C-alpha positions in Angstrom: 2.1 41.2 -18.1 5.0 43.6 -17.7 7.5 43.2 -14.8 6.2 46.3 -12.9 2.7 45.1 -13.0 3.7 41.7 -11.7 5.7 43.1 -8.9 2.9 45.4 -7.7 0.5 42.5 -7.4 0.2 41.7 -3.6 -0.3 38.0 -4.4 3.0 38.0 -6.2 4.8 39.8 -3.4 3.5 37.3 -0.8 4.5 34.4 -3.0 8.1 35.7 -3.4 8.4 36.6 0.3 7.3 33.0 1.1 9.9 31.6 -1.2 13.0 33.6 -0.2 14.8 34.1 3.1 13.7 37.3 4.8 16.0 38.4 7.7 14.3 41.7 8.4 12.5 40.7 11.6 11.4 42.7 14.6 11.9 40.0 17.1 13.3 36.5 17.5 12.5 33.8 20.0 14.0 30.3 20.4 12.1 27.7 22.4 12.9 24.2 23.6 9.9 21.9 23.3 8.8 20.2 26.5 7.3 16.7 26.2 5.5 14.4 28.5 6.3 10.7 29.0 4.6 9.8 25.7 6.6 12.3 23.7 3.7 14.8 23.3 4.6 18.4 23.3 3.0 20.1 26.3 4.9 23.4 26.5 7.8 25.4 25.3 10.6 26.9 27.4 12.3 30.0 25.9 16.0 29.6 25.6 17.0 32.6 23.5 15.5 36.1 22.9 16.7 39.2 21.2 16.1 42.7 22.5 13.5 43.3 19.8 11.2 40.6 21.0 11.3 41.8 24.6 10.2 45.3 23.5 7.7 43.9 21.0 5.8 41.6 23.4 6.2 43.8 26.5 6.4 40.9 28.9 9.9 41.4 30.1 12.6 38.9 29.7 11.2 35.5 28.6 14.4 33.4 29.2 13.7 30.3 31.3 10.0 30.9 31.3 7.4 28.8 29.4 4.7 29.8 26.9 1.9 28.6 29.2 3.3 30.7 32.0 3.8 33.9 30.0 1.1 33.7 27.4 -1.6 31.3 28.7 -4.0 32.7 26.1 -1.8 31.4 23.3 -2.3 27.7 24.2 -4.4 26.1 21.5 -4.0 29.1 19.2 -2.6 29.2 15.6 0.8 30.2 17.1 0.7 27.2 19.5 -0.3 24.8 16.7 2.5 26.1 14.5 5.1 25.5 17.2 3.9 22.0 17.9 3.8 21.2 14.2 7.4 22.2 13.5 8.6 20.6 16.7 7.1 17.3 15.5 9.0 17.5 12.2 6.7 19.6 10.1 7.9 22.2 7.6 8.2 26.0 8.3 4.9 27.8 9.1 4.0 31.5 8.4 0.9 33.0 9.9 -0.5 36.1 11.4 -1.5 36.4 15.1 -3.8 38.8 16.9 -3.2 38.3 20.6 -6.1 37.5 22.8 -8.0 40.4 24.5 -6.6 38.9 27.7 -3.3 40.5 26.8 -4.3 44.2 27.3 -0.9 45.6 26.4 -1.0 43.8 23.0 -4.6 44.6 22.1 -5.0 45.6 18.5 -1.5 44.5 17.5 -1.0 42.2 14.6 2.2 40.0 14.3 3.4 38.0 11.4 5.2 35.0 12.7 7.5 32.7 10.8 8.0 29.4 12.7 10.6 26.8 11.8 12.8 24.1 13.5 16.5 24.2 13.8 18.6 21.7 15.7 15.6 20.3 17.5 14.5 23.8 18.7 11.6 26.0 17.6 12.6 29.3 16.1 10.0 32.1 15.9 10.6 35.2 13.8 8.2 38.1 14.6 7.2 41.1 12.5 4.9 43.8 13.7 2.6 44.3 10.7 0.0 46.3 12.6 0.6 49.5 10.7 0.6 47.7 7.4 -2.7 46.0 8.0 -4.3 49.2 9.3 -3.2 51.7 6.8 -0.8 50.1 4.4 1.8 52.6 5.3 5.4 51.9 4.2 4.3 50.0 1.1 6.7 51.9 -1.1 9.7 51.0 1.2 8.7 47.4 1.3 8.4 47.3 -2.5 11.9 48.7 -2.9 13.3 46.1 -0.5 11.3 43.4 -2.3 12.6 44.5 -5.7 16.3 44.6 -4.5 16.0 41.2 -2.9 14.4 39.5 -5.9 16.6 41.1 -8.5 19.8 40.0 -6.6 18.6 36.5 -5.9 20.6 33.8 -7.5 17.6 31.4 -7.8 14.7 31.8 -10.1 11.3 32.3 -8.5 8.4 31.2 -10.7 4.7 31.3 -9.9 2.0 29.5 -11.9 -1.7 29.4 -11.5 -3.7 26.1 -11.3 -3.7 25.8 -15.1 0.0 26.1 -15.4 0.1 29.7 -16.7 2.9 32.0 -15.4 1.8 34.7 -13.0 5.2 35.8 -12.0 8.9 35.1 -12.8 11.9 36.8 -11.3 14.4 38.7 -13.3 17.0 36.0 -12.6 15.5 34.0 -15.4 17.2 36.3 -18.0 20.5 36.1 -16.3 20.5 32.3 -16.1 18.6 31.3 -19.3 18.8 34.4 -21.5 15.0 34.7 -21.8 13.5 38.1 -20.8 11.1 37.9 -17.9 8.3 39.5 -19.9 8.5 36.9 -22.6 8.5 34.0 -20.1 5.4 35.6 -18.4 3.4 34.5 -21.4 4.5 30.9 -21.3 3.2 27.7 -19.7 5.0 25.7 -17.1 6.5 23.2 -19.6 7.6 25.8 -22.2 11.2 26.0 -21.0 11.5 22.4 -20.0 13.7 20.2 -22.3 11.6 18.0 -24.4 12.9 14.7 -23.0 12.0 15.9 -19.4 8.5 17.3 -20.1 6.7 14.1 -19.2 8.3 14.3 -15.7 7.5 18.0 -15.4 3.8 17.3 -16.3 3.7 14.4 -13.8 5.1 16.5 -11.0 2.7 19.4 -11.7 -0.3 17.1 -11.7 0.9 15.4 -8.5 1.0 18.8 -6.8 -2.6 19.4 -7.8 -3.7 15.9 -6.7 -1.9 16.1 -3.3 -3.4 19.5 -2.6 -2.3 22.6 -0.6 1.1 22.3 1.0 2.3 19.5 -1.3 5.9 19.8 -2.4 8.0 18.1 -5.1 11.7 18.2 -5.8 13.4 17.1 -9.0 16.1 18.0 -11.5 15.0 19.1 -15.0 16.7 20.0 -18.2 15.7 23.6 -19.2 16.2 25.4 -22.5 18.6 28.3 -22.7 17.9 31.1 -25.2 21.0 30.0 -27.1 19.4 26.6 -27.7 21.6 24.7 -25.3 20.2 22.8 -22.3 21.0 23.6 -18.7 20.0 21.7 -15.6 17.8 23.1 -12.8 17.2 21.8 -9.3 13.5 22.5 -8.9 11.4 22.8 -5.7 7.7 23.4 -6.2 5.0 24.0 -3.5 1.3 24.1 -3.9 0.0 27.3 -2.3 -3.2 27.5 -4.3 -5.2 27.7 -1.0 -3.4 30.9 0.1 -5.4 33.9 -1.1 -2.3 36.0 -1.1 -0.6 33.6 -3.5 -3.1 31.4 -5.2 -0.5 29.6 -7.2 2.2 27.0 -7.5 5.4 28.5 -6.2 8.6 27.2 -7.9 12.1 27.8 -6.8 14.8 26.6 -9.2 18.5 26.8 -9.1 21.0 26.3 -11.9 23.0 23.1 -11.1 24.5 22.6 -14.6 28.0 22.5 -13.3 27.1 19.9 -10.7 25.4 17.7 -13.3 28.4 18.0 -15.7 30.7 17.0 -12.8 28.5 13.9 -12.2 28.7 12.9 -15.8 32.4 13.5 -15.9 32.9 11.5 -12.7 30.7 8.6 -14.0 32.8 8.5 -17.2 36.0 8.6 -15.3 34.8 5.8 -13.1 34.2 3.5 -16.0 37.0 4.5 -18.4 40.8 4.6 -18.1 41.9 8.2 -17.8 45.2 7.7 -19.7 43.8 5.9 -22.8 40.1 6.8 -22.7 39.3 3.1 -23.1 36.7 1.2 -21.0 38.3 0.0 -17.8 38.3 -3.4 -16.1 34.9 -2.8 -14.5 33.1 -1.8 -17.7 34.9 -4.6 -19.6 32.9 -7.3 -17.8 29.6 -5.9 -19.0 30.9 -5.4 -22.5 32.3 -8.9 -22.6 29.1 -10.6 -21.6 27.2 -8.5 -24.1 29.5 -9.5 -26.9 29.5 -13.2 -26.0 25.7 -13.2 -25.8 25.3 -11.4 -29.1 27.6 -13.7 -30.9 25.8 -16.7 -29.5 22.4 -15.4 -30.6 23.8 -15.0 -34.1 25.4 -18.4 -34.2 28.8 -16.8 -34.7 32.2 -17.4 -33.1 33.5 -14.9 -30.5 37.2 -14.3 -29.7 38.9 -12.8 -26.6 42.5 -11.5 -26.9 44.5 -10.8 -23.8 47.4 -8.5 -24.8 50.4 -7.6 -22.6 53.2 -5.1 -23.5 56.5 -7.1 -23.0 59.0 -5.6 -20.6 56.9 -2.6 -19.9 58.5 -2.2 -16.5 61.8 -1.7 -18.3 60.4 1.2 -20.2 59.2 2.8 -17.0 62.5 2.3 -15.3 64.8 3.4 -18.1 62.7 6.1 -19.9 60.5 7.3 -17.0 56.8 7.0 -16.3 55.9 9.7 -18.7 57.3 7.6 -21.6 55.5 4.6 -20.2 52.2 6.4 -20.3 53.0 7.6 -23.8 53.6 4.0 -24.9 50.3 2.8 -23.4 48.3 5.6 -25.0 49.9 4.8 -28.4 49.1 1.1 -28.0 45.4 2.0 -27.3 45.4 4.3 -30.4 46.8 1.5 -32.6 44.3 -1.0 -31.2 41.4 1.2 -32.0 42.8 1.8 -35.5 43.3 -1.9 -36.4 40.0 -3.3 -35.0 36.6 -3.2 -36.5 34.1 -0.5 -35.3 32.0 -3.1 -33.3 34.9 -4.8 -31.5 35.6 -4.0 -27.9 39.0 -2.9 -26.6 39.6 -2.2 -22.9 42.5 -1.5 -20.7 42.5 -4.3 -18.1 45.1 -2.8 -15.9 48.8 -1.8 -16.0 50.1 -2.8 -19.4 47.3 -5.3 -20.2 44.6 -4.8 -22.8 41.7 -7.0 -23.7 40.1 -7.2 -27.1 36.7 -8.9 -27.7 35.5 -9.7 -31.2 32.2 -11.1 -32.1 30.6 -12.3 -35.3 33.7 -14.2 -36.5 33.4 -17.2 -38.8 35.7 -19.6 -37.0 38.8 -20.0 -35.0 41.0 -19.4 -38.0 39.5 -15.9 -38.5 40.0 -15.2 -34.8 43.7 -16.1 -35.2 43.9 -13.7 -38.1 42.6 -10.9 -35.9 45.3 -11.7 -33.3 48.0 -11.6 -36.0 46.8 -8.2 -37.2 46.8 -6.9 -33.7 50.3 -8.1 -33.1 51.5 -6.6 -36.4 50.1 -3.3 -35.4 51.5 -3.3 -31.9 54.9 -4.8 -32.4 57.4 -2.2 -33.7 58.8 1.2 -33.1 57.3 3.9 -30.9 58.5 7.5 -30.6 58.6 8.1 -26.9 59.8 11.4 -25.3 61.8 12.3 -28.4 63.4 8.9 -28.9 62.5 5.7 -30.7 61.8 2.6 -28.7 61.0 -0.9 -30.0 58.2 -2.8 -28.2 56.7 -6.2 -28.6 53.3 -7.6 -27.4 52.3 -11.0 -26.2 48.8 -12.2 -26.9 46.7 -14.9 -25.4 43.7 -16.0 -27.6 40.6 -18.0 -26.9 37.6 -18.6 -29.0 34.0 -19.4 -28.0 31.8 -21.4 -30.3 28.1 -20.4 -30.5 26.4 -21.3 -27.3 29.6 -22.5 -25.6 31.4 -20.7 -22.8 30.9 -17.4 -21.0 32.6 -14.1 -20.6 34.5 -14.8 -17.4 35.5 -18.3 -18.6 36.8 -16.8 -21.9 38.7 -14.1 -20.0 40.3 -16.8 -17.8 41.3 -18.9 -20.7 42.8 -15.9 -22.6 44.7 -15.0 -19.5 46.1 -18.5 -19.2 47.1 -18.4 -22.8 48.8 -15.0 -22.4 51.1 -16.2 -19.6 51.9 -19.3 -21.7 53.0 -16.9 -24.4 55.2 -15.0 -21.9 56.8 -18.2 -20.8 57.6 -19.3 -24.3 59.6 -16.2 -25.2 57.2 -13.3 -25.5 56.3 -11.3 -28.6 54.1 -14.2 -29.7 50.5 -15.4 -29.9 49.4 -18.4 -27.8 46.0 -20.1 -28.3 44.3 -21.7 -25.4 44.1 -25.5 -25.6 43.9 -28.5 -23.4 47.6 -28.1 -22.5 46.7 -24.9 -20.7 43.9 -26.6 -18.8 46.4 -27.5 -16.1 46.6 -23.9 -15.0 42.9 -23.8 -14.5 43.2 -27.1 -12.7 45.3 -25.3 -10.1 42.2 -23.3 -9.3 40.4 -26.5 -8.4 43.2 -27.4 -6.0 42.8 -24.0 -4.5 39.1 -24.6 -4.1 39.9 -27.9 -2.2 42.3 -26.0 0.0 39.6 -23.4 0.8 37.1 -26.1 1.8 39.7 -27.6 4.1 40.4 -24.1 5.6 36.8 -23.7 6.4 36.6 -27.0 8.1 39.8 -26.7 10.1 39.6 -23.1 11.2 42.6 -22.0 9.2 40.9 -18.6 8.6 41.7 -15.6 10.8 41.1 -11.9 10.8 43.6 -9.1 10.8 42.6 -5.5 11.5 43.4 -2.1 10.1 42.3 1.1 12.0 40.2 3.8 10.3 41.1 7.2 11.8 38.8 10.1 12.5 40.9 13.0 11.1 39.5 15.7 13.4 40.5 13.9 16.6 43.1 11.2 15.6 41.1 8.5 17.3 40.4 5.1 16.0 36.7 5.4 15.2 36.4 2.2 13.1 38.5 -0.9 12.4 38.2 -2.9 9.2 38.5 -6.7 9.5 40.5 -8.3 6.7 40.5 -12.0 6.0 43.7 -14.1 6.1 44.3 -17.8 5.4 46.8 -19.4 7.7 47.9 -22.4 5.6 49.2 -25.7 7.0 52.9 -24.8 6.3 52.5 -21.6 8.3 52.3 -19.3 5.4 49.7 -16.5 5.4 47.7 -16.1 2.2 46.1 -12.7 1.4 42.6 -12.4 -0.1 44.0 -11.7 -3.5 45.4 -15.2 -3.6 42.2 -17.0 -3.1 39.1 -14.8 -3.3 38.8 -15.1 -7.1 38.6 -18.9 -6.7 36.1 -18.4 -3.8 33.9 -16.2 -5.9 34.1 -18.5 -8.9 33.1 -21.6 -6.9 30.5 -20.0 -4.6 32.7 -20.6 -1.5 32.7 -16.9 -1.0 29.3 -17.3 0.8 30.9 -19.8 3.3 33.9 -17.5 3.7 31.7 -14.6 4.3 29.7 -16.4 6.9 32.9 -17.4 8.8 34.1 -13.8 8.6 30.8 -12.6 10.1 31.1 -15.1 12.9 34.6 -14.1 13.8 33.9 -10.4 13.4 30.8 -10.4 15.7 32.8 -12.3 18.3 35.7 -9.8 18.1 33.3 -6.8 18.2 31.6 -8.2 21.3 35.0 -8.6 23.1 35.8 -4.9 22.4 32.4 -3.8 23.7 32.8 -5.8 26.9 36.3 -4.3 27.3 35.7 -0.6 26.4 32.0 -0.1 26.4 30.9 3.0 24.5 34.5 3.7 23.5 34.8 0.5 21.4 35.4 1.2 17.7 32.9 0.1 15.1 34.0 -3.1 13.4 33.8 -3.1 9.6 33.3 -6.4 7.8 33.3 -6.9 4.0 30.3 -8.6 2.5 30.4 -10.1 -1.0 27.5 -9.9 -3.4 26.7 -13.6 -3.2 26.8 -13.6 0.5 24.4 -10.6 0.7 22.0 -12.3 -1.7 22.3 -15.8 -0.1 19.0 -17.1 1.3 18.8 -16.6 5.0 21.5 -13.9 5.2 19.4 -11.5 7.3 18.3 -14.3 9.6 21.9 -15.3 10.1 22.8 -11.7 10.9 20.0 -11.4 13.4 20.9 -14.7 15.1 24.6 -13.8 15.4 23.8 -10.4 17.0 21.3 -11.8 19.4 23.5 -14.7 20.4 26.5 -12.5 21.0 24.5 -9.8 22.7 26.2 -7.3 20.4 24.6 -3.9 19.9 23.9 -3.6 16.1 25.5 -0.1 16.0 28.9 -1.7 16.9 28.9 -3.4 13.4 29.3 -2.0 10.0 29.1 -4.0 6.7 31.1 -2.9 3.7 29.8 -3.6 0.2 31.8 -3.1 -2.9 30.7 -0.5 -5.5 30.6 -3.2 -8.1 27.6 -4.8 -6.5 25.5 -1.9 -7.7 26.7 -2.0 -11.3 25.1 -5.4 -11.9 21.9 -5.2 -9.8 21.4 -1.9 -8.0 17.8 -2.0 -7.0 17.7 -5.4 -5.2 21.0 -4.7 -3.5 19.7 -1.4 -2.2 16.6 -3.2 -0.8 18.8 -5.7 1.1 21.0 -2.9 2.4 18.0 -1.1 3.7 16.9 -4.3 5.5 20.3 -4.5 7.1 20.4 -0.8 8.1 16.9 -1.0 9.6 18.4 -3.3 12.2 20.9 -0.6 13.3 23.9 -2.1 11.5 25.9 0.5 9.6 26.4 0.3 5.8 29.6 1.5 4.0 30.0 1.7 0.2 33.5 0.4 -0.5 35.9 1.1 -3.4 33.8 4.0 -4.6 35.4 5.5 -7.8 36.9 2.2 -9.0 33.7 1.2 -10.9 30.9 2.9 -12.8 28.4 3.6 -10.1 26.1 6.6 -10.8 26.6 9.4 -8.3 22.9 9.9 -8.3 22.5 6.6 -6.5 24.0 8.1 -3.4 20.8 10.0 -2.9 18.8 6.8 -2.6 21.2 4.2 -1.3 20.8 3.4 2.4 24.5 4.0 3.3 26.2 5.7 6.2 29.8 5.7 4.9 31.4 6.4 1.5 34.9 4.9 1.1 36.8 6.5 -1.6 38.9 4.0 -3.6 42.7 4.3 -3.5 42.7 5.1 -7.2 41.1 8.5 -6.4 43.6 9.1 -3.5 46.8 7.9 -5.2 47.2 11.0 -7.4 46.7 13.5 -4.5 47.5 16.3 -4.0 47.2 16.6 -7.8 44.7 19.2 -9.0 42.4 16.9 -10.9 42.3 14.3 -8.2 41.7 17.0 -5.5 38.8 18.3 -7.5 37.2 14.9 -7.7 37.8 13.9 -4.0 36.7 17.3 -2.8 33.5 17.2 -4.9 32.6 13.7 -3.6 33.4 14.7 0.0 31.1 17.7 -0.3 28.3 15.7 -1.9 28.5 13.1 0.8 28.4 15.7 3.5 25.3 17.2 2.0 23.7 13.7 2.1 24.9 13.2 5.8 27.2 10.4 4.7 30.7 10.0 6.3 33.7 9.9 4.0 36.7 7.6 4.4 39.7 8.0 2.2 41.4 4.6 1.5 45.0 3.9 0.6 46.7 6.7 2.5 50.4 6.1 2.0 52.0 9.5 2.2 51.8 12.6 4.4 50.8 14.7 1.4 47.8 12.4 0.7 46.8 12.6 4.4 47.0 16.4 4.4 45.1 16.6 1.1 42.1 14.4 2.2 41.9 16.3 5.5 41.8 19.7 3.7 39.3 18.4 1.1 36.7 17.5 3.8 37.1 13.7 4.3 36.2 12.8 7.8 38.2 9.6 8.1 41.3 8.0 6.6 42.7 4.5 6.3 46.0 3.2 4.9 49.5 2.0 5.5 50.7 5.5 6.5 48.4 5.2 9.5 48.6 1.5 10.3 49.1 -1.8 8.5 46.7 -4.7 8.9 47.7 -6.8 11.9 46.3 -9.4 14.3 44.1 -8.1 17.1 46.9 -8.3 19.7 49.0 -5.9 17.7 46.3 -3.2 18.0 47.1 -2.4 21.6 49.1 0.6 20.3 46.0 2.3 18.9 43.3 0.9 21.1 41.3 1.7 23.2 40.0 4.4 20.8 40.3 7.2 23.2 44.0 7.2 22.4 45.3 9.2 19.5 46.7 7.1 16.6 50.4 7.8 15.8 51.2 8.3 12.2 53.8 5.7 11.0 57.1 7.3 10.0 
């Protein structure tokens, strides 16, 4: 059909008016639902009215009065039922009402009432459609208003019949996809959907039909542009087949291509080093395990090379960081050039690179690879207009078929690298029994940790998390410290890797939970409702350990601690390896009232789409996202994440705040909370008196 014919169809007009916001109302009422002791709505008290509704209903001012008092004939009517439904969480309702004959002054009047809920109140928008229903006067004016509204709408409005045939499509389709509306009017509901997404579109349409009138689905779909490219649409479809004025499936869809492209870009940036474009440390673990497993299946030898640029700090100090970045980028380019297409090369961090080669014949061939890499990397580099000579040290380990694992190989290559550094640098060192001593040190660390657990050498230090809008200490993160027999204080970086490798991280986590619950209880006893939420880090193994939820329940019950006084922080990397089970466990924790924070977000390769389904309350942006602020690119990423989190009702904490510029930037970009050395360093509980109780504003450290 042509556009004009579609727009004159009253069914089409009703469908579009149901799908877009219409602010042309004759009267507006806002009511507060009144409930009995069982929570059942028994009446509505009017708390706001506009002048139009007073004139329209002719009952004088309604403020402070109830529906039963003013309109007793309305109790049990369609209008009453609509108000009750939205007050109890139902979606918006649109209906027509003809007041009871008991209301003489309203006899013969017909009102169209749109009822919805906002902020726990019931909002009623009235239109007097008496004249329209009696004589259809003013049809031309409404059609002009309708045409202007639809043609200027940014969203596409698409209506299909029960067979999936188009009955109406708004002109916005041509502006967004380049397809004329009259051409689209002849197409089915899957015609413009990208081929790979058609099965999901078909399933959604069929589900709408199965679920019946009022059913709604939301999903993102790829749609075909007239140019042949694919764009992304956020689709909301509602079954209104039972409405005689519509008799169709009403679809609203919005072009969200830019958002999807941002998600893809952020996901890539989270798993790749921005300077070199290589996989980062997070992604390396996955690639390493894959390579080792593949080599083992084929009965081949695998090799891991740990490469470090010698005296890189000297280049940074003497030539500047720009020259240092240029050197690292060139090292990455040469590595890609000298290695085989199937080999893995990643930037491990700083000036360290890891190479993984599979399908090698033996250890001799692995050494040949290391020699080629060293030949390619040791030599002259043109940096910032001058020539610099650089050397590279390499640690090499090989894995025979079926022997060893990715983490073990990486540890061995790392030990070999530092042996090469000690022996003069610019050389290759192969892991052997002589280097086993370094690994033995880890065993000694393990024994020390077991002693620490048994002799209460573990303690908590605390770092405030500041609410930026008020300056108050809203949360406090507990950080583990190891008070050793000689009085020294070991930080987690010195022993957590050993704990994770040996499984002691579960016992450490249990001890942290015990200490944390006790501390949180003392704050609640001291400050009551003003006590800050205590945030505790939970490791993957601890979260998955048998009985974790039972232990949590027992600790909370024994201490008498309200669950909302506690928040558990889980690292983003938990989701990379096993997202679904982790999400289920987090949901169990959250159902108890304990808050959930996703820590280190941005340092790994978590999909942004997971934020829509993960049961989290807080998103903690990793310091790697904050460090470059107020840089333009970093600001764009942080701002986008803060905005996305806000839309999902998730609080945002910016970690690693060390400068005033960073603090200003995260505040302006919409982050609600901040944490870092600029605000406060981790300290024992006694040292927190300067910032607690939380009603006090937190001074910024100068």
